[in-house]
C-alpha positions as CSV (number, residue, x, y, z in Angstrom):
1,M,-132.4,-92.7,-181.6
2,L,-130.2,-95.5,-180.2
3,I,-128.1,-95.7,-183.3
4,F,-127.2,-92.0,-183.0
5,I,-126.1,-92.4,-179.3
6,E,-124.2,-95.7,-180.0
7,Y,-122.4,-94.2,-183.0
8,K,-121.5,-91.0,-181.1
9,S,-120.0,-93.0,-178.2
10,A,-118.2,-95.5,-180.4
11,K,-116.6,-92.8,-182.5
12,G,-116.0,-90.2,-179.8
13,M,-117.8,-87.6,-181.8
14,N,-120.0,-84.7,-180.7
15,G,-123.7,-84.6,-181.6
16,K,-123.4,-82.0,-184.3
17,S,-120.7,-83.9,-186.1
18,V,-122.8,-87.1,-186.1
19,I,-125.9,-85.3,-187.3
20,D,-123.8,-83.7,-190.1
21,L,-122.4,-87.1,-191.1
22,F,-125.7,-88.9,-191.0
23,N,-127.3,-86.1,-193.1
24,R,-124.4,-86.2,-195.6
25,Y,-124.9,-89.9,-196.2
26,R,-128.7,-89.9,-195.7
27,V,-128.5,-92.3,-192.9
28,I,-131.7,-91.0,-191.3
29,D,-133.5,-91.4,-194.6
30,Y,-132.3,-95.0,-194.8
31,I,-133.3,-95.8,-191.2
32,D,-136.7,-94.2,-191.8
33,D,-137.2,-96.2,-195.0
34,Y,-136.1,-99.5,-193.5
35,Y,-136.9,-99.1,-189.8
36,E,-139.1,-102.1,-189.6
37,A,-136.5,-104.5,-191.1
38,L,-133.8,-103.0,-189.0
39,H,-135.9,-103.1,-185.8
40,T,-136.7,-106.7,-186.2
41,T,-133.0,-107.7,-186.6
42,G,-132.0,-106.0,-183.4
43,F,-128.7,-104.6,-182.2
44,N,-125.6,-106.9,-182.4
45,E,-122.9,-106.0,-179.8
46,K,-119.4,-107.2,-180.6
């Protein structure tokens, strides 16, 4: 998942920490529920 890799790099976290954080806040569930809408808006680099 690109969001996982991007978040991990941006925050300097290890994979387990990101998974734990994403699970705690149900990020994966949100992405799963709204994937199509998120996918069509693309990735906005700053």
